[in-house]
N, C-alpha and C positions, 0 to 999 in steps of 0.2 A: 715297606714290603706288606703285602697283604696276604700272605700265605695262610690258607685256612687248613686246620687239621683236626682230626678226632682226638680227643683227649683220652688217655688211658687212665686219667685221674691221678696217677702217682709216677713219679719219675726219681731216678737215682743218678748221681754223678760224683765223681771223684777226681782229685788232683793232688800230685805229689807236691811236696814243699822242696826247698833247697838248703843246704848248708852254705849260706852266703854265696860267695862268687869265687871263681877261680882267678878272675881278673876283672877289675873295674877301674875305669878312667874316662878320659876324654880324648877324642880323636882330632887330630890337627886339620884334616882336610875340610870338615864341616862343623867342628866345635861341638859336636854332640857327645852327651854323656852315653856310655854303653857299659855293658857288662857281659861276662861269659858265666853263665849259670852252672850250678853243681846240684842237679836233682839227687834227691835222697827218697829212701822208701817210707819215710813218715808222710802222713797225707791228711787231707780234709776229705770227709764224706758228707754229701747232702743228700736229703730226702725231701722232695717237693710234692706236697699234696694240693691238688687243685680243688677248690671249694667254691662252686658257683653261688652258694648261699651268702657269701661275704663279698664285699667290695674293697678288701684291704688284705695286706700280707702280714701274717704274723710269723715272727722269726725266734727261734730258741737256739743258743742263748739270746736274750733280748738286746744285749749290747752290740750285737753283729748288725749294726745298722747299714754298713756298707753293702753288705750281702742282700739285705731287704730293699735297698735302693736300686741295686742291679736288677733284682727280680721284677721291681715295678717298672723299670725302663725297658726291659725285654717284653714283658707283657704287652705293655702300651705300644711298642714298636710293631709287634705282630698282631695287634688287635685281638688279644686273647682275653678270657675272662680274668679280671683283676683280683680274685680272691684266691687265698691259698695259705699254706703253711709250710715253713722251711725249717727243718731241723738239721743242725750242723754238729757232726761229731769229728773232732779233729785230734791228732796227736801231736800237733805243732804248737809249741809255746808261743805266746803273743809278745811282740816288742824285742825279740831276740836276733831278727835278721834271718829267720827261717822261711819266709815267704808265706806266713800264716794267712794273712789277708787276701793275697793273690790266690792262694789255693782255695779258700773259702769261696771266692768270687768265681773262679774257674769251675769248681765242683757245682756251684749253683747253676751257672749257665748249662752246664751239661745235664743237670737234673731236669730243667725245664725243657731242654732240648729232647731229652729222653721221654718226658711226659707227652709232649706234643709232636714228636717226630718231626722237628723242624729241619733237620739236616743242615745245621750251621757247622762251619769249620773253625779252625783256630784263629784265622784272620778276623772273622766276623766277631768271635769271642773277644778278641783283643779290641776292637772297636768299641764294644760295650764297657770294657774295663777302663779304656782311656777317658771315658766320661767320668770316671770316679777317682782314680789314682794311677800314679805310675806302677807298673808291673814288670815282671822279669821273666817272661817267657815260659811259665809253667804250663801253658796251654799246648806246647809242643812236645812230643814224646822223646826228649832227650836234652842234651846240651845244646844251648843256643848262644850265639852272640846276638845280643838284643839291645836296641835303643829304649831303655826302660822308662825314660821321661815321655817319650812319644807313643809308647806301648807299640813299638814296631820291630818286627823280626829284621835282623841284619843278615844272619845266615844260620841255617839249621846244621848243627855240627855232629849230630847222631848220639848214641850211647857212650857211656864211659864206664864200663863194668868193672866189678872186681875191686872197688876201692872201698877203703874204710876210713872214717874220720873218728879219732879219739879226742874228745874235746872237754873244755870247761867252759863255764858261764861266769863272767866277770861280775855279773849283777847289774840291777837296774833294768830299764826299759828305754829303747830309742824310739822316738816319733820319726818313722820313715819319710813321712811327707816333709817334715821340718828339715830333716837331713838332706833331702833331695833339693830343697830350695836354697840351701846355702851355697854361697860363691865357692868355686873349687880355686884354690891358689896354685893352679898349675902353670907352669911356664911353657913357652913354645917347645922347649926341649923335652920337657915331661910329656907333652902330647906326641911328640915324634917317637919317644921311647914307648909310649903306649900303643902306637901304631905297630912298631916292630914287635912288642910283646904279643899283640893280638895276631899278627901274622904267624909267629913262632907257635903259640899255642894252638892255633887252628891246624897247623901241620902236626904238631905233637899228638893231638887228638886223633887225627886220621890215621897216624902211624902207630897209636897206642903206645907212644913214647912217655911212659909214666914218669920217669925221672925228670924229663924236661917239663912236663905238666907241674910237677911238684915244685921245680926251681922257679917257674914262672909265677905260681901262686905265692910263694914266700916273697918275691919281689914286689907283687901287687900289695900284699899285706904290709910290707914296710913302707911304700909309697902311701899307703892310706893312713899311716901313723899321724900325718899332718892334718887330717880331717877328722878322725875319730881314734884316739889313743887307745891301744890296748896295753894295759899296765904290765901284762905278764908276756909281752911279745919278746923281749930279749931272752927271758927264761925259757920260753917255748922253743926259741932257735937253739939254745943250748941242748935242750932235751931232744930235739929233733936230731942233732948230731950224734947224741949218745945212743939212741935208738936205731939210728941210721934210717930214719924215716925218708920218705919221698920229699916232704916239704911242709911248711906251715900254711894253714888256710883260715881264713877269718870270714865272719860275716860283716862286710864293709860297713853296713849301716845298722849294725847290730851289736850285741855284747859277747859274742863267742868267738872262741879261738881254738884251734885244734891241730892235730898232726894227721897228715895223709899217709896211709899205709896201702900197699897192695896185697890181696890175699892170694895172689899168683906167685908171690916169692916163697921159696921153700922155707924160710925161717919165719914166715908170717906169724905163727902162734906165739913164738918167742917174742918177737917184736911187740905184738899186741899185749901180751901180758906185762912187758917192761914199760910200755908206754902208759898202761893203766896205773901201774905201780908208781911211776915218777910223777904223774899228773895228780894222783890222789894225795900225794906229799904236799902239793901246793894249793889244792883246792879239795874241799870236803866231798865233792860230787863230780864224777866223771860219767860223761854221756858218749855212747857209741852210735855212730850213724853209718849207714851203708848206702852206696851209691846205687841209683835206680837203674833198672834196665827192663826191656820190654817184657820179659817173662818172669819178673821178680815177684816176691810175695810182699804185700804191703804189711808193714809191721811196726810194733813199738821198739823203739831203740832200747837197749839195756842201759841201766844206770847202775854205776859202782859208787858206793859211799864208804868213806872211811870208818872203820869200826871203832 
């Protein structure tokens, strides 16, 4: 593409992250890996400053080399000046399954788009991301079912508001690229079940049937134990029943596990406090995340620590 545009010298972009996935597996009809995302209000924010006096891209923090690569590819594709500086500010921890890398990349693409008024859409952003790594649909404004290895939208499912995740981090970091490369030991029966779960959660999200969403999330978390074990899964299921939460949710390629609650329930404040108390007993730190919706305020999530 040869589109020329006048630079405003500076551009801004933002992208939410996700708390893992409500569902992740492999479909029987095409043998493709898919996920159903769970967008949250934590985000990555990128500032891009064009600098025609340079012929390279600086990035801060300097270890965010994937974002630097994306910027270089975009500028070359649109035949734009190749010099500039990228500054990334993110509230998404790295290596935990919260889509921190994908959010950086999407926010960067949006910042360059904003700087040069390129008019690119989500699908075009996805094509740039596909050159770098698998991604999970954070370029779309809501929940998606997504072929993350192909970086291809399967279906846009819309917002899923008023949900809270009370979570713990089991520690360590997971290399998402390596995780996605491993062979999935799913049988034909597993894949047929994933198809049924995908159909069910699609309907549940459309109908805002939060109880069914929570049940499917728990099933997906259980099935993912054969790929990436969460040591606290059984205990989390017990606490889920004690709190009467909607279900268990995990970062399938990360280190976090949590409880899903709905703020629409009349007893939500009590359930939230009970969940925080019980999770603090098994982990020194509890994090709270909120589901993203279009008119939400981007924020930092509260952290509760054992005193």
